[in-house]
C-alpha positions in Angstrom: 114.7 78.2 16.7 112.2 78.8 19.5 113.7 77.0 22.5 110.6 77.8 24.6 108.1 76.0 22.5 107.9 73.3 25.1 106.2 75.7 27.5 103.1 75.7 25.2 102.8 71.9 25.4 103.5 72.0 29.1 100.8 74.6 29.7 98.3 72.5 27.7 99.2 69.4 29.7 98.7 71.2 33.0 95.4 72.6 31.8 94.1 69.1 30.9 95.4 67.7 34.2 93.6 70.4 36.1 90.4 69.7 34.2 90.8 65.9 34.9 91.0 66.5 38.7 88.1 68.9 38.7 85.9 66.2 37.0 87.1 63.5 39.4 86.3 65.8 42.4 82.9 66.5 41.0 82.1 62.8 40.5 83.2 62.2 44.1 81.0 64.9 45.4 77.7 63.8 43.8 74.6 65.5 45.3 71.8 62.9 45.2 69.0 65.5 44.9 70.8 67.3 42.1 71.4 64.1 40.3 67.8 63.1 40.5 66.7 66.5 39.2 69.2 66.2 36.3 67.9 62.7 35.4 64.3 63.9 35.5 65.0 66.9 33.3 66.9 64.7 30.8 64.0 62.2 30.7 61.4 65.0 30.2 63.5 66.6 27.5 63.9 63.4 25.6 60.2 62.5 25.9 59.2 65.9 24.7 61.3 65.5 21.6 60.0 62.0 20.9 63.3 60.3 21.6 61.8 58.2 24.5 58.1 57.4 23.5 56.2 56.8 26.7 55.0 53.4 25.6 58.4 52.0 24.7 60.9 53.1 27.3 64.4 54.3 26.7 66.8 52.5 24.3 68.8 51.4 27.3 65.8 50.2 29.2 64.6 48.3 26.2 68.0 46.5 25.9 69.1 48.3 22.8 67.4 48.9 19.5 66.7 45.9 17.3 68.2 43.3 19.6 66.6 39.9 20.1 69.1 38.9 22.8 68.0 41.2 25.5 64.2 41.3 26.0 62.7 44.8 25.9 61.9 46.3 29.3 59.5 49.1 30.0 60.0 51.1 33.2 57.6 53.5 34.9 59.6 56.4 33.6 61.8 56.0 30.5 65.2 56.8 31.7 68.9 56.4 31.2 69.0 55.0 34.7 66.7 52.3 36.0 66.7 54.0 39.4 69.0 56.3 41.3 71.5 54.8 43.7 69.7 53.2 46.7 69.8 55.4 49.8 71.3 54.0 53.0 67.8 53.5 54.4 66.6 51.6 51.3 69.7 49.5 51.3 69.2 48.6 55.0 65.5 47.7 54.4 66.4 45.6 51.4 69.1 43.6 53.3 66.9 43.1 56.4 63.8 42.1 54.3 65.9 39.7 52.2 67.1 37.9 55.4 63.5 37.8 56.8 62.2 36.3 53.6 64.9 33.7 53.4 64.2 32.7 57.0 60.5 32.4 56.2 61.2 30.3 53.1 59.8 32.9 50.7 62.9 33.7 48.7 61.5 31.5 45.8 58.2 33.3 45.8 59.1 36.9 46.6 61.8 38.8 44.7 63.2 42.2 45.8 64.4 45.1 43.8 65.2 48.8 44.3 63.3 51.6 42.5 63.2 55.3 43.0 60.6 55.1 45.8 62.4 52.5 47.9 62.2 48.7 47.9 59.8 46.6 45.9 58.7 43.1 47.0 57.3 41.4 43.9 55.2 38.2 43.8 54.0 36.3 40.7 50.2 36.4 40.5 49.8 32.7 40.8 51.2 32.7 44.3 48.2 34.7 45.5 45.4 34.3 43.0 43.9 31.6 40.7 44.1 32.5 37.0 41.8 35.4 36.1 40.4 35.7 39.6 40.7 38.2 42.4 39.9 35.9 45.3 43.0 34.9 47.3 44.0 31.3 47.2 43.5 29.6 50.6 47.2 28.8 50.9 48.1 32.4 50.0 47.2 33.7 53.5 50.2 32.1 55.0 52.6 33.6 52.5 51.0 37.1 52.9 51.1 36.8 56.6 54.8 36.0 56.6 55.5 38.9 54.2 53.4 41.3 56.3 55.4 40.2 59.4 58.7 40.8 57.6 57.6 44.3 56.5 56.1 45.3 59.9 59.4 45.9 61.6 61.0 47.9 58.7 61.4 51.7 58.9 59.2 52.5 55.9 56.5 55.1 55.3 53.7 54.3 52.9 53.1 50.8 51.5 51.8 50.8 48.0 50.1 47.7 46.5 50.4 47.6 42.7 48.9 44.8 40.6 49.8 44.1 37.0 48.5 41.8 34.3 49.5 40.6 30.8 47.9 41.7 27.6 45.4 38.9 27.3 41.7 39.4 27.9 40.6 38.5 31.5 37.9 36.0 32.4 34.3 36.9 32.0 34.1 38.0 35.6 35.9 41.2 34.7 35.3 43.7 31.9 39.0 44.4 31.4 42.4 43.9 33.0 41.9 47.3 34.7 39.1 45.9 36.8 41.0 42.7 37.5 44.3 44.4 38.6 42.5 47.0 40.7 40.4 44.4 42.5 43.4 42.3 43.2 45.3 45.3 44.5 42.5 46.3 46.8 42.2 42.7 48.1 45.9 42.6 49.1 45.7 46.0 50.6 42.7 45.0 52.7 44.6 41.9 53.9 47.5 44.1 55.0 45.1 46.4 56.9 43.6 43.3 58.6 47.2 42.4 59.6 47.5 45.7 61.6 49.0 48.1 59.0 47.9 51.7 59.3 45.2 52.1 56.6 46.3 55.7 56.2 49.7 54.5 54.9 48.2 51.9 52.5 47.2 52.4 48.9 46.1 50.1 46.1 46.5 50.6 42.3 45.8 48.4 39.3 47.9 49.1 36.2 46.5 46.3 33.9 49.2 45.6 31.2 50.4 49.2 31.0 53.7 48.7 32.8 55.1 45.4 31.7 58.6 44.3 32.8 59.2 42.5 29.5 57.4 42.3 26.2 54.4 40.1 26.2 55.9 37.7 23.6 55.0 34.3 25.0 53.6 32.6 28.1 56.8 32.8 30.0 57.1 36.6 29.5 53.5 37.1 30.2 54.0 35.2 33.5 56.7 37.6 34.5 54.4 40.6 33.8 51.5 39.1 35.9 52.7 40.2 39.3 51.8 42.0 42.6 54.3 44.6 43.7 54.4 45.7 47.3 56.3 49.0 47.3 57.9 50.0 50.6 58.4 53.7 50.4 61.7 54.8 52.0 62.9 57.7 49.9 60.3 60.2 51.2 61.5 59.5 54.7 65.1 59.8 53.5 64.4 63.2 52.1 62.5 64.3 55.1 59.1 64.2 53.4 
């Protein structure tokens, strides 16, 4: 009988325990830039192999394959992660802006979320524009002025205005949703410039219906996709760019 057989099991146990603590240490020492490069490389690899088609988003971002409970979601970049963890700067901007919007009574009109660039303040299109038009509502000036005031004091770099539509044809005033969304974005950007924002830090982009939040299945979902996103870029500052 081999009385030292237990040493083999003991050695295996110590090896597994060592591996466990190495993994725990690695998780606790996450390098944000390396994590972002890893996420990007995984996304590129999956898209190149046709796992994440650009027009559908990842299985996780779409709420699972074949499910009717969670609406499909399409993000700007199909990914396992909706966005990397918010930086301290982005988290501070988010909290400060949330308080300012609440004080201004805009929490019901403006929603906030994080994305890879920083903080996004999103407004439904009806808050600013009549249906199918790119002329600001008379009452929209007050809401935009309060939003501009809230953003003015935040430590952000560029401010990107991005407008989105649903998949329905626009009014006869515009040839397509591309023209409608681009004109709306330019109009909001011009308003921000008039409010004292540095024009060199402003940009405007119209994405038509190419980046929906949810599937254009009914009027409610289309209403969620018709939006104006004001992107407050903080991550470039965080990375020293």
